[in-house]
C-alpha positions in Angstrom: 54.4 100.1 115.6 56.5 97.3 117.0 57.7 96.5 113.4 58.8 100.1 112.9 60.8 100.1 116.2 62.4 96.8 115.1 63.5 98.1 111.8 64.8 101.3 113.4 66.9 99.2 115.7 68.3 97.1 112.9 69.2 100.3 111.0 71.1 101.7 114.0 73.1 98.4 114.1 73.9 98.7 110.4 75.7 102.0 111.1 78.4 100.1 113.0 80.1 97.1 111.3 81.5 95.7 113.5 80.2 96.8 116.9 83.2 96.8 119.2 83.0 96.2 123.0 85.9 96.2 125.3 85.2 94.2 128.5 87.1 92.9 131.5 89.3 90.1 130.1 88.1 90.2 126.5 87.2 92.3 123.4 84.0 91.5 121.6 83.3 92.2 117.9 79.7 91.8 116.7 79.0 91.6 113.0 75.3 92.2 112.3 74.4 90.3 109.1 71.4 91.1 106.8 70.5 87.5 106.3 71.4 83.9 107.0 72.7 83.6 103.4 75.8 85.7 104.2 78.7 83.4 104.4 82.0 84.1 106.3 85.5 82.7 106.5 87.9 83.3 109.4 91.7 83.0 109.1 94.4 83.7 111.6 98.0 84.2 110.7 100.3 85.4 113.5 98.9 88.7 114.8 96.5 89.2 112.0 92.9 87.9 112.1 91.1 88.1 108.8 87.3 87.7 108.3 85.9 87.6 104.8 82.1 88.0 104.4 80.6 87.0 101.0 77.5 88.6 99.6 77.7 91.6 101.9 78.3 95.4 101.5 79.8 97.7 104.2 81.5 101.0 104.4 85.3 101.2 104.8 86.4 101.8 108.3 89.7 102.2 110.1 89.2 101.8 113.9 91.8 102.3 116.5 90.8 99.9 119.4 93.9 99.6 121.5 92.4 97.2 124.0 94.6 94.6 125.7 93.7 92.1 123.0 93.2 94.3 119.8 95.2 97.1 118.3 92.9 98.0 115.4 90.1 96.9 113.1 89.9 97.7 109.4 86.9 97.1 107.2 87.8 96.8 103.5 84.9 96.7 101.0 85.6 94.6 97.9 83.5 93.4 95.0 80.6 91.3 96.4 82.4 90.8 99.7 83.9 92.6 102.7 87.3 91.9 104.3 87.8 92.7 108.0 91.4 92.9 109.3 91.8 92.6 113.0 95.3 93.3 114.4 95.9 91.4 117.6 98.3 91.9 120.4 100.3 88.9 121.1 98.8 85.5 121.9 95.1 85.9 121.6 92.4 83.2 121.7 89.6 83.6 119.2 86.1 82.3 119.7 83.5 82.8 117.0 79.8 82.0 117.3 76.9 82.8 114.9 73.4 83.6 116.3 70.0 83.9 114.6 67.2 86.4 115.2 68.8 88.8 114.3 71.5 87.1 112.4 74.9 88.1 113.7 78.4 86.8 114.2 80.0 87.3 117.6 83.8 87.1 117.9 85.4 87.1 121.4 89.1 87.8 121.7 90.9 87.0 124.9 94.6 86.8 125.9 95.8 83.2 126.2 96.5 82.2 129.8 100.2 81.7 130.7 101.6 78.7 132.6 100.3 78.4 136.1 102.6 78.5 139.1 102.3 76.4 142.2 103.0 79.4 144.5 103.2 83.1 144.1 106.2 84.7 145.8 105.5 87.9 147.9 105.9 91.1 145.9 106.9 94.6 146.6 104.7 97.6 145.9 106.1 97.9 142.4 105.1 94.4 141.6 108.6 92.7 141.7 109.4 89.7 143.9 110.8 90.8 147.3 114.5 90.4 147.7 115.2 90.8 144.0 116.5 94.0 142.3 114.3 95.5 139.6 115.0 94.2 136.2 116.5 97.0 134.0 114.3 98.0 131.1 115.8 97.2 127.7 114.6 99.3 124.8 113.1 97.5 121.8 113.5 99.0 118.3 111.4 97.8 115.4 113.2 98.2 112.0 111.2 98.0 108.8 113.2 97.5 105.6 110.7 98.9 103.1 109.2 96.9 100.2 110.6 93.4 99.5 109.5 90.3 97.6 107.2 91.2 94.7 107.7 94.9 95.4 111.3 96.1 94.6 110.6 99.7 95.5 112.6 102.3 93.5 115.0 100.9 90.9 117.8 103.2 89.7 121.5 102.8 90.3 120.4 100.4 93.1 117.3 98.4 93.9 115.6 99.8 97.0 114.5 96.6 98.7 118.1 95.3 98.6 119.8 98.4 100.0 117.3 98.9 102.9 117.5 95.3 104.0 121.3 95.5 104.0 121.2 98.7 106.0 118.7 97.3 108.5 120.8 94.2 109.2 123.9 96.3 109.7 121.9 98.6 112.1 120.5 95.6 113.9 124.0 94.4 114.6 125.1 97.8 115.9 122.1 98.2 118.2 122.3 94.7 119.6 126.0 95.4 120.4 124.7 98.1 122.7 122.2 95.8 124.4 119.2 97.1 122.6 116.7 94.5 121.4 115.8 94.7 117.7 112.9 93.3 115.8 112.6 93.3 112.0 109.5 93.3 109.8 111.5 91.2 107.4 115.0 89.7 107.5 115.2 88.5 103.9 113.8 89.4 100.4 110.1 88.8 101.1 106.8 90.7 101.3 104.4 90.4 104.1 101.6 90.2 101.5 101.4 90.7 97.7 98.5 93.1 98.4 100.1 96.5 99.2 97.4 97.5 101.7 97.7 94.3 103.7 101.5 94.4 103.5 101.7 97.9 105.0 99.0 97.1 107.5 101.0 94.1 108.8 104.1 96.2 109.2 102.1 98.9 110.9 100.5 96.5 113.4 103.9 95.5 114.7 104.5 99.1 116.0 102.6 98.2 119.2 103.6 100.2 122.3 103.3 97.1 124.5 106.0 95.4 122.4 108.4 98.1 121.1 109.7 101.6 121.9 110.6 102.9 118.5 109.7 102.2 114.9 112.0 103.1 112.0 111.0 102.3 108.4 114.0 102.5 106.1 113.7 103.5 102.4 115.6 104.9 99.4 114.3 108.0 97.6 113.8 108.9 94.0 113.0 112.2 92.1 111.4 112.9 88.7 114.4 114.9 87.6 117.0 112.5 89.0 119.0 115.5 90.3 117.9 115.5 93.9 120.2 114.1 96.7 120.2 114.0 100.4 118.3 112.6 103.5 114.6 113.1 104.2 112.7 111.8 107.3 108.9 111.6 107.6 106.7 111.4 110.7 103.0 110.8 110.7 100.8 113.8 110.1 98.9 115.8 107.4 100.9 116.3 104.2 100.8 120.0 103.2 103.5 120.4 100.6 102.5 119.0 97.1 106.0 117.5 96.7 105.7 115.7 100.0 102.3 114.5 99.2 103.6 113.0 95.9 106.3 111.2 97.8 103.8 109.9 100.4 101.5 108.5 97.6 104.5 106.7 96.2 105.5 105.1 99.5 101.8 104.2 100.0 101.9 102.0 96.9 101.9 104.6 94.1 99.2 105.2 91.5 95.5 104.7 92.4 96.4 102.3 95.3 98.7 104.9 96.8 96.1 107.7 96.5 93.5 105.5 98.1 95.7 104.5 101.0 96.8 108.1 101.5 93.2 109.2 101.8 92.6 106.5 104.4 95.6 107.5 106.3 94.5 111.1 106.1 91.4 110.3 108.2 93.7 109.0 111.0 95.9 112.0 110.7 93.0 114.3 111.3 92.1 112.5 114.5 95.5 113.5 115.9 94.2 117.1 116.1 91.8 116.1 118.9 93.9 113.3 120.6 96.3 114.6 123.3 98.2 111.4 123.5 98.6 111.2 119.8 99.8 114.8 119.6 102.5 114.0 122.2 103.6 111.0 120.3 103.7 113.0 117.1 106.0 115.5 118.7 108.3 112.7 119.8 108.2 111.3 116.3 109.2 114.7 114.9 112.1 114.9 117.4 113.2 111.4 116.3 113.0 112.4 112.7 115.2 115.5 113.2 117.7 113.6 115.3 118.1 110.8 112.7 118.4 113.3 109.9 121.2 115.3 111.6 123.2 112.1 112.5 122.8 110.6 109.0 124.2 113.8 107.5 127.1 113.8 109.9 127.9 110.2 109.2 127.5 110.2 105.4 128.1 113.8 104.3 124.8 113.7 102.4 122.7 116.9 103.0 119.7 116.8 105.3 116.7 118.0 103.3 114.4 118.2 106.3 111.8 116.3 108.3 108.2 116.4 107.1 104.7 115.3 108.3 103.1 112.8 105.9 99.9 110.6 105.7 102.0 107.5 105.6 99.9 104.3 105.8 102.7 102.3 107.5 103.0 104.9 110.4 99.3 105.6 111.0 98.8 103.3 114.0 102.1 103.7 115.8 101.7 104.4 119.5 105.5 105.0 119.8 107.8 107.4 118.1 107.8 106.3 114.5 109.5 107.6 111.3 110.1 106.7 107.7 113.7 107.5 106.7 114.7 108.1 103.1 118.5 107.5 103.4 119.3 108.9 99.9 118.3 109.2 96.3 119.0 105.9 94.4 118.5 107.6 91.0 121.1 110.4 91.6 124.3 109.7 89.6 126.6 110.2 92.5 124.4 109.3 95.5 122.9 106.2 93.8 126.4 104.8 93.2 127.4 105.5 96.8 124.3 103.6 98.0 125.6 100.6 96.0 128.8 100.6 98.0 128.8 98.4 101.2 131.2 100.8 102.9 128.7 103.7 102.4 125.8 101.6 103.6 127.8 101.0 106.8 128.0 104.7 107.2 124.3 105.0 106.8 123.8 102.3 109.5 126.2 104.1 111.7 124.3 107.4 111.3 121.0 105.8 112.1 122.6 104.0 115.1 124.0 107.3 116.5 120.6 109.0 116.0 118.7 106.2 117.8 121.2 106.2 120.7 120.9 110.0 121.1 117.1 109.8 121.1 117.0 107.0 123.6 119.5 108.7 125.8 117.2 111.7 126.1 114.5 109.5 127.5 112.0 110.5 124.8 110.2 107.1 124.8 108.0 105.1 127.0 107.2 101.4 127.3 
């Protein structure tokens, strides 16, 4: 009887890989392993912690944790191994220990302690030192020039990765001139990973509400007929229109990879329907999309084709207003040539700049 209870307990553990516990001062991940023969490797690069388990099978998972230390955990099954991607929040200390009977790996993640101070000055009820005025809050905008490095994006009259980087750098200059802090997912021709899933995941992980206020991913569009032109803006949600779904699959990597990542993102989109906080953020994202679309049209003269919900992998974890902007069609004979013109790219940046300022002025964000 005891043996039956033991196996039932092990089976219940197998349903969660990893088990996630959020505790005071740390987040714990417990990976239950079927045998001592399972090997693992742990690597940390910036805010991404990667664990690779060899000789192990597990179901794909996409977990939103959002603890002080961890934003999310993804389980990625691969041939004869499993990759686990843990998106960290800032400077996190990682401690891993393997235990037997039953065999398991325990990973504890805690925020690194800051420099100690000899004395702590008295503080007001709002937490600021007495006698000092409150420090004004400065918005932080995260700009994501799409594609880059091994991934050129669309290639027509222009190469997408080149146009969007140029626009992002121009927009950064304009925003900083207004005292707005700007972060970039890339500032040169580079990818965050040659693997599309990892690349998009690393970009998505940067849209952390404790670090930024807005997330704007910048792209160039394309159409099968090469006759479409205009501006389109996407926010995260379920794709309904078949044309929009086709565009989402392309932005998620295209082909089989794009379809697989779209299906993964769809699961997150479905959770929005039962999450009040996520619903509110989705409404803000839709408002940001419409604001950017209108201002882009005013600045460039290119028609605004609309704002649409889409299962976009790069937007799926954003806890702040987040959009993907298609600034024009690079394969259209007229619009593609305009996008090749630096003066027109400046107009695009000016339009995005005006839209972001309008959105921030309305107070539709939180830090």
